GUBA-411637 format. One record per residue (C-alpha): z, y negated, x; chain; residue in one letter. Coordinates in nm, 2 decimals. Layout:
<sites>
{{Z, Y, X}, "A", "a"} ...
</sites>
This chain:
<sites>
{{-0.06, -2.89, -3.40}, "A", "m"} {{-0.27, -2.72, -3.15}, "A", "t"} {{-0.20, -2.39, -2.96}, "A", "i"} {{-0.07, -2.60, -2.66}, "A", "e"} {{0.18, -2.78, -2.89}, "A", "h"} {{0.35, -2.44, -2.95}, "A", "y"} {{0.41, -2.37, -2.58}, "A", "v"} {{0.76, -2.50, -2.59}, "A", "n"} {{0.84, -2.35, -2.93}, "A", "v"} {{1.06, -2.05, -2.90}, "A", "g"} {{1.00, -1.72, -3.08}, "A", "g"} {{1.30, -1.77, -3.32}, "A", "e"} {{1.18, -2.12, -3.41}, "A", "q"} {{0.83, -2.00, -3.48}, "A", "a"} {{0.97, -1.71, -3.69}, "A", "g"} {{1.18, -1.96, -3.88}, "A", "a"} {{0.88, -2.19, -3.94}, "A", "m"} {{0.69, -1.90, -4.09}, "A", "f"} {{0.98, -1.80, -4.31}, "A", "e"} {{1.03, -2.16, -4.44}, "A", "t"} {{0.66, -2.22, -4.51}, "A", "l"} {{0.58, -1.87, -4.65}, "A", "g"} {{0.28, -1.65, -4.57}, "A", "s"} {{0.04, -1.82, -4.81}, "A", "d"} {{0.10, -2.17, -4.67}, "A", "q"} {{0.09, -2.05, -4.30}, "A", "v"} {{-0.24, -1.87, -4.35}, "A", "m"} {{-0.39, -2.19, -4.50}, "A", "a"} {{-0.28, -2.42, -4.21}, "A", "l"} {{-0.60, -2.36, -4.01}, "A", "g"} {{-0.69, -2.11, -3.75}, "A", "g"} {{-0.57, -2.30, -3.45}, "A", "e"} {{-0.22, -2.36, -3.59}, "A", "q"} {{-0.19, -2.00, -3.71}, "A", "v"} {{-0.28, -1.89, -3.36}, "A", "a"} {{-0.03, -2.13, -3.20}, "A", "g"} {{0.25, -2.02, -3.43}, "A", "m"} {{0.19, -1.65, -3.36}, "A", "f"} {{0.15, -1.70, -2.99}, "A", "s"} {{0.50, -1.85, -2.99}, "A", "a"} {{0.65, -1.54, -3.16}, "A", "m"} {{0.80, -1.26, -2.96}, "A", "e"} {{0.81, -0.89, -3.04}, "A", "g"} {{1.12, -0.92, -3.26}, "A", "e"} {{0.97, -1.18, -3.49}, "A", "q"} {{0.64, -0.99, -3.51}, "A", "l"} {{0.81, -0.67, -3.59}, "A", "a"} {{1.01, -0.84, -3.87}, "A", "d"} {{0.68, -0.97, -4.02}, "A", "l"} {{0.52, -0.63, -4.01}, "A", "g"} {{0.18, -0.52, -3.90}, "A", "g"} {{0.00, -0.60, -4.22}, "A", "a"} {{0.11, -0.97, -4.20}, "A", "t"} {{0.01, -0.99, -3.84}, "A", "v"} {{-0.33, -0.84, -3.91}, "A", "a"} {{-0.38, -1.10, -4.19}, "A", "e"} {{-0.29, -1.37, -3.94}, "A", "a"} {{-0.54, -1.25, -3.68}, "A", "i"} {{-0.81, -1.27, -3.95}, "A", "i"} {{-0.69, -1.61, -4.06}, "A", "a"} {{-0.69, -1.76, -3.71}, "A", "m"} {{-1.03, -1.62, -3.62}, "A", "g"} {{-1.14, -1.45, -3.30}, "A", "t"} {{-1.20, -1.76, -3.10}, "A", "e"} {{-0.85, -1.90, -3.16}, "A", "n"} {{-0.69, -1.55, -3.12}, "A", "a"} {{-0.85, -1.53, -2.77}, "A", "v"} {{-0.71, -1.87, -2.68}, "A", "d"} {{-0.35, -1.73, -2.73}, "A", "m"} {{-0.37, -1.59, -2.37}, "A", "g"} {{-0.35, -1.24, -2.24}, "A", "a"} {{0.02, -1.18, -2.27}, "A", "g"} {{0.05, -1.32, -2.62}, "A", "n"} {{-0.26, -1.12, -2.74}, "A", "i"} {{-0.10, -0.80, -2.60}, "A", "a"} {{0.22, -0.87, -2.79}, "A", "e"} {{0.04, -0.96, -3.12}, "A", "v"} {{-0.20, -0.66, -3.11}, "A", "v"} {{0.08, -0.43, -2.99}, "A", "g"} {{0.27, -0.50, -3.32}, "A", "s"} {{-0.02, -0.35, -3.52}, "A", "l"} {{-0.02, 0.00, -3.66}, "A", "g"} {{-0.34, 0.21, -3.68}, "A", "t"} {{-0.41, 0.10, -4.04}, "A", "a"} {{-0.35, -0.26, -3.95}, "A", "d"} {{-0.60, -0.24, -3.66}, "A", "m"} {{-0.86, -0.10, -3.90}, "A", "a"} {{-0.79, -0.41, -4.11}, "A", "t"} {{-0.86, -0.64, -3.81}, "A", "v"} {{-1.17, -0.44, -3.72}, "A", "g"} {{-1.31, -0.27, -3.41}, "A", "g"} {{-1.54, -0.56, -3.31}, "A", "d"} {{-1.25, -0.81, -3.31}, "A", "v"} {{-1.03, -0.57, -3.11}, "A", "l"} {{-1.30, -0.54, -2.85}, "A", "v"} {{-1.32, -0.91, -2.82}, "A", "d"} {{-0.94, -0.94, -2.80}, "A", "l"} {{-0.91, -0.66, -2.54}, "A", "a"} {{-1.19, -0.83, -2.34}, "A", "g"} {{-0.98, -1.15, -2.32}, "A", "a"} {{-0.68, -0.96, -2.18}, "A", "m"} {{-0.60, -0.87, -1.82}, "A", "t"} {{-0.58, -0.52, -1.71}, "A", "g"} {{-0.21, -0.57, -1.64}, "A", "e"} {{-0.15, -0.69, -1.99}, "A", "a"} {{-0.33, -0.39, -2.14}, "A", "l"} {{-0.15, -0.15, -1.91}, "A", "a"} {{0.18, -0.29, -2.03}, "A", "g"} {{0.12, -0.21, -2.39}, "A", "m"} {{0.25, 0.11, -2.55}, "A", "s"} {{0.03, 0.42, -2.53}, "A", "s"} {{0.03, 0.45, -2.91}, "A", "d"} {{-0.09, 0.09, -2.95}, "A", "a"} {{-0.37, 0.13, -2.70}, "A", "v"} {{-0.46, 0.47, -2.83}, "A", "g"} {{-0.50, 0.32, -3.18}, "A", "a"} {{-0.71, 0.04, -3.04}, "A", "m"} {{-0.95, 0.28, -2.88}, "A", "v"} {{-0.96, 0.50, -3.19}, "A", "e"} {{-1.04, 0.19, -3.41}, "A", "t"} {{-1.31, 0.03, -3.18}, "A", "m"} {{-1.46, 0.36, -3.07}, "A", "g"} {{-1.50, 0.48, -2.71}, "A", "a"} {{-1.87, 0.38, -2.70}, "A", "d"} {{-1.79, 0.02, -2.82}, "A", "a"} {{-1.50, -0.01, -2.57}, "A", "a"} {{-1.73, 0.10, -2.28}, "A", "l"} {{-2.01, -0.13, -2.38}, "A", "a"} {{-1.80, -0.44, -2.46}, "A", "g"} {{-1.52, -0.43, -2.19}, "A", "m"} {{-1.51, -0.49, -1.82}, "A", "g"} {{-1.37, -0.25, -1.56}, "A", "g"} {{-1.04, -0.44, -1.53}, "A", "e"} {{-0.97, -0.40, -1.91}, "A", "q"} {{-1.09, -0.04, -1.92}, "A", "l"} {{-0.86, 0.04, -1.63}, "A", "g"} {{-0.57, -0.12, -1.81}, "A", "g"} {{-0.64, 0.07, -2.13}, "A", "m"} {{-0.65, 0.40, -1.95}, "A", "l"} {{-0.34, 0.31, -1.76}, "A", "g"} {{-0.15, 0.26, -2.09}, "A", "a"} {{-0.28, 0.58, -2.25}, "A", "m"} {{-0.15, 0.93, -2.16}, "A", "d"} {{-0.37, 1.21, -2.04}, "A", "a"} {{-0.39, 1.37, -2.38}, "A", "g"} {{-0.51, 1.05, -2.55}, "A", "q"} {{-0.77, 0.99, -2.28}, "A", "i"} {{-0.90, 1.35, -2.32}, "A", "g"} {{-0.93, 1.30, -2.70}, "A", "e"} {{-1.09, 0.96, -2.68}, "A", "a"} {{-1.34, 1.00, -2.39}, "A", "f"} {{-1.58, 1.28, -2.29}, "A", "t"} {{-1.62, 1.35, -1.92}, "A", "d"} {{-1.95, 1.17, -1.92}, "A", "q"} {{-1.79, 0.86, -2.09}, "A", "a"} {{-1.50, 0.86, -1.84}, "A", "l"} {{-1.75, 0.87, -1.55}, "A", "t"} {{-1.93, 0.57, -1.70}, "A", "e"} {{-1.59, 0.40, -1.73}, "A", "v"} {{-1.52, 0.47, -1.36}, "A", "a"} {{-1.86, 0.32, -1.28}, "A", "g"} {{-1.76, -0.01, -1.43}, "A", "k"} {{-1.43, -0.02, -1.24}, "A", "m"} {{-1.34, -0.12, -0.89}, "A", "t"} {{-1.07, 0.04, -0.67}, "A", "g"} {{-0.84, -0.25, -0.76}, "A", "e"} {{-0.90, -0.19, -1.13}, "A", "d"} {{-0.80, 0.17, -1.08}, "A", "a"} {{-0.46, 0.07, -0.93}, "A", "k"} {{-0.32, -0.02, -1.28}, "A", "v"} {{-0.36, 0.34, -1.39}, "A", "m"} {{-0.08, 0.59, -1.36}, "A", "d"} {{-0.12, 0.92, -1.18}, "A", "g"} {{-0.19, 1.12, -1.49}, "A", "d"} {{-0.46, 0.88, -1.61}, "A", "s"} {{-0.62, 0.86, -1.27}, "A", "a"} {{-0.62, 1.24, -1.23}, "A", "a"} {{-0.79, 1.29, -1.56}, "A", "v"} {{-1.06, 1.04, -1.46}, "A", "m"} {{-1.12, 1.19, -1.12}, "A", "l"} {{-1.15, 1.53, -1.26}, "A", "e"} {{-1.41, 1.40, -1.50}, "A", "a"} {{-1.60, 1.23, -1.23}, "A", "v"} {{-1.61, 1.54, -1.01}, "A", "i"} {{-1.73, 1.75, -1.30}, "A", "t"} {{-2.01, 1.51, -1.40}, "A", "v"} {{-2.14, 1.39, -1.06}, "A", "m"} {{-2.34, 1.60, -0.82}, "A", "e"} {{-2.14, 1.75, -0.52}, "A", "p"} {{-2.14, 1.50, -0.24}, "A", "g"} {{-2.24, 1.21, -0.45}, "A", "e"} {{-1.89, 1.10, -0.53}, "A", "v"} {{-1.79, 0.81, -0.31}, "A", "g"} {{-2.13, 0.74, -0.17}, "A", "n"} {{-2.21, 0.37, -0.10}, "A", "k"} {{-2.41, 0.24, -0.39}, "A", "g"} {{-2.33, 0.53, -0.62}, "A", "s"} {{-2.18, 0.48, -0.97}, "A", "a"} {{-1.83, 0.58, -0.83}, "A", "v"} {{-1.81, 0.45, -0.47}, "A", "d"} {{-1.54, 0.52, -0.21}, "A", "a"} {{-1.33, 0.22, -0.31}, "A", "g"} {{-1.31, 0.35, -0.66}, "A", "m"} {{-1.22, 0.69, -0.54}, "A", "v"} {{-0.95, 0.55, -0.32}, "A", "a"} {{-0.81, 0.35, -0.61}, "A", "g"} {{-0.78, 0.66, -0.82}, "A", "m"} {{-0.62, 0.86, -0.54}, "A", "l"} {{-0.39, 0.58, -0.46}, "A", "g"} {{-0.26, 0.59, -0.82}, "A", "s"} {{-0.18, 0.96, -0.80}, "A", "m"} {{0.12, 1.13, -0.64}, "A", "d"} {{0.08, 1.38, -0.35}, "A", "a"} {{0.08, 1.69, -0.57}, "A", "a"} {{-0.20, 1.54, -0.80}, "A", "q"} {{-0.41, 1.45, -0.49}, "A", "v"} {{-0.37, 1.80, -0.35}, "A", "q"} {{-0.46, 1.96, -0.68}, "A", "d"} {{-0.77, 1.74, -0.73}, "A", "a"} {{-0.95, 1.77, -0.40}, "A", "i"} {{-1.03, 2.05, -0.16}, "A", "t"} {{-1.00, 2.01, 0.22}, "A", "p"} {{-1.37, 1.98, 0.25}, "A", "e"} {{-1.38, 1.71, -0.03}, "A", "m"} {{-1.09, 1.52, 0.13}, "A", "a"} {{-1.27, 1.50, 0.46}, "A", "a"} {{-1.60, 1.40, 0.29}, "A", "d"} {{-1.43, 1.13, 0.08}, "A", "l"} {{-1.23, 1.00, 0.38}, "A", "a"} {{-1.54, 0.98, 0.59}, "A", "g"} {{-1.70, 0.75, 0.33}, "A", "k"} {{-1.41, 0.51, 0.31}, "A", "m"} {{-1.40, 0.18, 0.49}, "A", "e"} {{-1.07, 0.05, 0.61}, "A", "a"} {{-1.05, -0.18, 0.30}, "A", "s"} {{-1.09, 0.13, 0.08}, "A", "d"} {{-0.82, 0.33, 0.26}, "A", "v"} {{-0.59, 0.03, 0.21}, "A", "a"} {{-0.59, 0.11, -0.17}, "A", "l"} {{-0.41, 0.44, -0.10}, "A", "l"} {{-0.03, 0.44, -0.09}, "A", "d"} {{0.18, 0.64, 0.16}, "A", "s"} {{0.21, 0.95, -0.05}, "A", "d"} {{-0.17, 0.97, -0.14}, "A", "s"} {{-0.27, 0.90, 0.22}, "A", "a"} {{-0.04, 1.16, 0.35}, "A", "a"} {{-0.17, 1.41, 0.09}, "A", "a"} {{-0.53, 1.34, 0.20}, "A", "m"} {{-0.44, 1.38, 0.57}, "A", "m"} {{-0.24, 1.70, 0.51}, "A", "g"} {{-0.52, 1.84, 0.29}, "A", "t"} {{-0.81, 1.78, 0.54}, "A", "m"} {{-0.61, 1.81, 0.86}, "A", "g"} {{-0.60, 1.57, 1.15}, "A", "a"} {{-0.89, 1.73, 1.33}, "A", "e"} {{-1.12, 1.68, 1.03}, "A", "s"} {{-0.99, 1.33, 0.98}, "A", "a"} {{-1.07, 1.23, 1.34}, "A", "v"} {{-1.41, 1.38, 1.31}, "A", "a"} {{-1.50, 1.23, 0.97}, "A", "a"} {{-1.34, 0.89, 0.98}, "A", "m"} {{-1.43, 0.57, 1.16}, "A", "g"} {{-1.17, 0.43, 1.40}, "A", "q"} {{-1.07, 0.14, 1.18}, "A", "e"} {{-1.05, 0.36, 0.87}, "A", "s"} {{-0.84, 0.62, 1.05}, "A", "l"} {{-0.61, 0.34, 1.17}, "A", "a"} {{-0.58, 0.21, 0.81}, "A", "s"} {{-0.49, 0.55, 0.68}, "A", "m"} {{-0.20, 0.58, 0.94}, "A", "v"} {{-0.11, 0.22, 0.85}, "A", "g"} {{-0.05, 0.29, 0.48}, "A", "v"} {{0.17, 0.59, 0.56}, "A", "m"} {{0.54, 0.52, 0.61}, "A", "d"} {{0.73, 0.66, 0.90}, "A", "a"} {{0.88, 0.94, 0.70}, "A", "e"} {{0.54, 1.05, 0.57}, "A", "a"} {{0.39, 1.04, 0.92}, "A", "i"} {{0.66, 1.27, 1.07}, "A", "v"} {{0.65, 1.50, 0.77}, "A", "a"} {{0.27, 1.53, 0.77}, "A", "t"} {{0.17, 1.55, 1.13}, "A", "l"} {{0.28, 1.80, 1.39}, "A", "d"} {{0.26, 1.72, 1.77}, "A", "a"} {{-0.10, 1.83, 1.81}, "A", "e"} {{-0.21, 1.64, 1.50}, "A", "s"} {{-0.03, 1.32, 1.59}, "A", "a"} {{-0.17, 1.34, 1.94}, "A", "g"} {{-0.52, 1.38, 1.82}, "A", "a"} {{-0.50, 1.08, 1.59}, "A", "i"} {{-0.33, 0.86, 1.84}, "A", "a"} {{-0.59, 0.96, 2.10}, "A", "g"} {{-0.87, 0.86, 1.87}, "A", "a"} {{-0.73, 0.51, 1.81}, "A", "l"} {{-0.74, 0.21, 2.04}, "A", "t"} {{-0.44, 0.04, 2.18}, "A", "g"} {{-0.50, -0.25, 1.94}, "A", "d"} {{-0.50, -0.01, 1.65}, "A", "n"} {{-0.17, 0.13, 1.76}, "A", "l"} {{-0.02, -0.21, 1.83}, "A", "e"} {{-0.11, -0.31, 1.47}, "A", "a"} {{0.12, -0.05, 1.33}, "A", "l"} {{0.47, -0.14, 1.20}, "A", "a"} {{0.75, -0.05, 1.45}, "A", "p"} {{0.87, 0.24, 1.24}, "A", "d"} {{0.52, 0.37, 1.20}, "A", "q"} {{0.45, 0.36, 1.57}, "A", "a"} {{0.78, 0.53, 1.64}, "A", "a"} {{0.70, 0.79, 1.37}, "A", "g"} {{0.38, 0.87, 1.56}, "A", "m"} {{0.57, 0.90, 1.88}, "A", "a"} {{0.84, 1.12, 1.73}, "A", "v"} {{0.57, 1.35, 1.58}, "A", "a"} {{0.41, 1.38, 1.92}, "A", "m"} {{0.58, 1.54, 2.22}, "A", "d"} {{0.59, 1.41, 2.57}, "A", "a"} {{0.28, 1.61, 2.66}, "A", "e"} {{0.07, 1.44, 2.39}, "A", "q"} {{0.21, 1.10, 2.49}, "A", "i"} {{0.11, 1.16, 2.85}, "A", "s"} {{-0.24, 1.24, 2.74}, "A", "d"} {{-0.29, 0.89, 2.60}, "A", "l"} {{-0.46, 0.63, 2.81}, "A", "n"} {{-0.26, 0.33, 2.94}, "A", "a"} {{-0.39, 0.10, 2.67}, "A", "d"} {{-0.29, 0.34, 2.39}, "A", "q"} {{0.06, 0.40, 2.53}, "A", "a"} {{0.10, 0.02, 2.57}, "A", "a"} {{-0.02, -0.04, 2.22}, "A", "g"} {{0.23, 0.21, 2.08}, "A", "m"} {{0.51, 0.06, 2.28}, "A", "a"} {{0.42, -0.30, 2.19}, "A", "a"} {{0.44, -0.20, 1.82}, "A", "a"} {{0.78, -0.04, 1.86}, "A", "i"} {{0.89, -0.35, 2.06}, "A", "a"} {{0.90, -0.55, 1.74}, "A", "e"} {{1.21, -0.35, 1.66}, "A", "d"} {{1.34, -0.19, 1.98}, "A", "p"} {{1.60, 0.01, 1.80}, "A", "t"} {{1.32, 0.24, 1.68}, "A", "q"} {{1.28, 0.37, 2.04}, "A", "i"} {{1.61, 0.55, 1.98}, "A", "l"} {{1.43, 0.78, 1.75}, "A", "e"} {{1.24, 0.93, 2.04}, "A", "l"} {{1.38, 1.19, 2.29}, "A", "d"} {{1.41, 1.09, 2.65}, "A", "s"} {{1.11, 1.29, 2.76}, "A", "d"} {{0.89, 1.10, 2.52}, "A", "s"} {{1.03, 0.76, 2.63}, "A", "v"} {{0.97, 0.85, 2.99}, "A", "a"} {{0.62, 0.97, 2.92}, "A", "a"} {{0.54, 0.64, 2.74}, "A", "m"} {{0.67, 0.43, 3.02}, "A", "a"} {{0.49, 0.63, 3.29}, "A", "a"} {{0.16, 0.63, 3.10}, "A", "t"} {{0.15, 0.25, 3.06}, "A", "m"} {{0.03, 0.03, 3.34}, "A", "d"} {{0.33, -0.13, 3.51}, "A", "a"} {{0.19, -0.48, 3.42}, "A", "s"} {{0.21, -0.39, 3.05}, "A", "d"} {{0.59, -0.33, 3.07}, "A", "i"} {{0.66, -0.70, 3.11}, "A", "g"} {{0.50, -0.80, 2.78}, "A", "v"} {{0.74, -0.57, 2.59}, "A", "l"} {{1.04, -0.80, 2.62}, "A", "g"} {{1.38, -0.74, 2.77}, "A", "s"} {{1.53, -0.57, 2.47}, "A", "d"} {{1.26, -0.31, 2.45}, "A", "m"} {{1.26, -0.24, 2.82}, "A", "v"} {{1.63, -0.23, 2.84}, "A", "g"} {{1.65, 0.02, 2.55}, "A", "t"} {{1.38, 0.24, 2.70}, "A", "m"} {{1.56, 0.25, 3.04}, "A", "v"} {{1.89, 0.32, 2.86}, "A", "a"} {{1.73, 0.61, 2.68}, "A", "s"} {{1.61, 0.79, 2.99}, "A", "m"} {{1.82, 1.02, 3.21}, "A", "d"} {{1.87, 0.99, 3.59}, "A", "s"} {{1.59, 1.23, 3.68}, "A", "d"} {{1.34, 1.05, 3.47}, "A", "q"} {{1.44, 0.71, 3.61}, "A", "l"} {{1.41, 0.85, 3.97}, "A", "e"} {{1.05, 0.96, 3.89}, "A", "d"} {{0.94, 0.60, 3.79}, "A", "m"} {{0.71, 0.44, 4.03}, "A", "s"} {{0.83, 0.14, 4.24}, "A", "p"} {{0.58, -0.08, 4.05}, "A", "e"} {{0.72, 0.03, 3.71}, "A", "h"} {{1.08, -0.02, 3.83}, "A", "i"} {{1.00, -0.37, 3.97}, "A", "a"} {{0.84, -0.48, 3.64}, "A", "e"} {{1.13, -0.34, 3.44}, "A", "a"} {{1.39, -0.52, 3.65}, "A", "l"} {{1.20, -0.84, 3.63}, "A", "d"} {{1.17, -0.81, 3.25}, "A", "t"} {{1.53, -0.74, 3.18}, "A", "v"} {{1.64, -1.03, 3.40}, "A", "g"} {{1.71, -0.89, 3.75}, "A", "a"} {{1.58, -1.07, 4.06}, "A", "d"} {{1.48, -0.75, 4.23}, "A", "y"} {{1.58, -0.91, 4.56}, "A", "m"} {{1.25, -1.09, 4.62}, "A", "g"} {{0.92, -1.09, 4.43}, "A", "s"} {{0.72, -0.77, 4.49}, "A", "g"} {{0.97, -0.61, 4.74}, "A", "a"} {{1.01, -0.24, 4.73}, "A", "s"} {{1.28, -0.19, 4.99}, "A", "g"} {{1.52, -0.38, 5.22}, "A", "f"} {{1.27, -0.41, 5.50}, "A", "d"} {{1.04, -0.61, 5.27}, "A", "e"} {{1.31, -0.86, 5.15}, "A", "v"} {{1.24, -1.20, 5.29}, "A", "e"} {{1.53, -1.38, 5.46}, "A", "a"} {{1.65, -1.68, 5.26}, "A", "t"} {{1.92, -1.93, 5.28}, "A", "e"} {{2.18, -1.87, 5.01}, "A", "t"} {{2.49, -2.03, 4.87}, "A", "f"} {{2.76, -1.91, 4.63}, "A", "m"} {{2.82, -2.09, 4.31}, "A", "s"} {{3.14, -2.07, 4.10}, "A", "e"} {{2.94, -2.13, 3.78}, "A", "a"} {{2.97, -1.84, 3.52}, "A", "a"} {{2.65, -1.64, 3.48}, "A", "v"} {{2.59, -1.44, 3.17}, "A", "e"} {{2.39, -1.12, 3.22}, "A", "a"} {{2.12, -1.05, 2.97}, "A", "p"} {{2.22, -0.80, 2.70}, "A", "d"} {{1.94, -0.56, 2.79}, "A", "a"} {{2.05, -0.55, 3.15}, "A", "l"} {{2.41, -0.50, 3.05}, "A", "t"} {{2.31, -0.21, 2.83}, "A", "e"} {{2.09, -0.06, 3.10}, "A", "m"} {{2.37, -0.08, 3.36}, "A", "m"} {{2.61, 0.10, 3.13}, "A", "d"} {{2.40, 0.42, 3.14}, "A", "t"} {{2.46, 0.71, 3.37}, "A", "e"} {{2.11, 0.67, 3.51}, "A", "g"} {{2.16, 0.32, 3.64}, "A", "a"} {{2.25, 0.43, 3.99}, "A", "a"} {{1.94, 0.65, 4.00}, "A", "s"} {{1.73, 0.36, 3.87}, "A", "f"} {{1.83, 0.13, 4.14}, "A", "f"} {{1.84, 0.41, 4.40}, "A", "g"} {{1.48, 0.49, 4.33}, "A", "s"} {{1.38, 0.14, 4.44}, "A", "m"} {{1.45, 0.23, 4.80}, "A", "f"} {{1.34, 0.60, 4.83}, "A", "k"} 
</sites>
């Protein structure tokens, strides 16, 4: 039988086969069959056999057949070995087996198992014989103490140099924090994150993205945060998560972020922060500075709750300071879920509507426009321009008594008739009419 033949053999069946044949006969079957049988076993069966027997099986099957078991099976088999058993297998074989595993499979192993692997193979051999994905997985499985014992700062920096930002994402926060501290210690100030350097901006973003907010704030100063953020492309920033992005933004401050980062990278950083993080991190001035540095397209690309979060963080004055495209972009993003506009106060809604070009109101859809109008009070509705009112009425389904008319004297005479057919008013118009500002809204058409 080949390894493929054991694919449909369950762990209990494989364990029973081993028990029936006995260890001596199994080890004499040939490397491919031994590998197939052990690849079919699960943790329970491997634990019952014991690490010494599993180590003997790895030697009997040979490295080439062991590698063919597949990443998940290799992880399960190697994970059943103790420190002494790994010494029996040998460091060179362990390097080959680890190299055949995915970073995810290695990261899923116990810290004790991976720590024993590194101890057996040696940090230098691991660094020389493994790729960045595998090294990241190993570090992700180990705790901070094990990493500190196994690798010097220089070795960790060399490990980081072999990894990408994606490789770093399999590490947990503690592992990433230890690595970043080593990198900062070894490399020259300002060199970290440079394009083409051993540890580029993508790798830094991957490490920071694996860390929680407190770890990020402990690891980098405001000046370093701005320096690193300025080196990140939008694709690098995307490796951050909401907490780490918010921590970077809070550490360097919005003014520094706007000055240091490119437009697309800045938009990406806001885009990875959730609405709660945006509101908690940015005050009105900060949110206004960031929104003012982005394009309308950047703002429109945000999720509805993110765009609403930006608007909530800002006050009406900051929203009014946006240009028409920026206000329209923010409104268009929120329009994907119009209920998000209810998070804003009426002054902010009115400022957003007034800052947009009237022609942009129509693209928001009736639900969004109706909700905006329903959120505004009578004075704010009276202050809307006739052009904005006309576009709003047209959008929510009203006829506005003739296209482009702004008063009775401009309504063209037409022949009309009365129909007895039932007419259902649009929901947005009904909602708008139920507000106390409806009279002011229609009254402002003819002032």
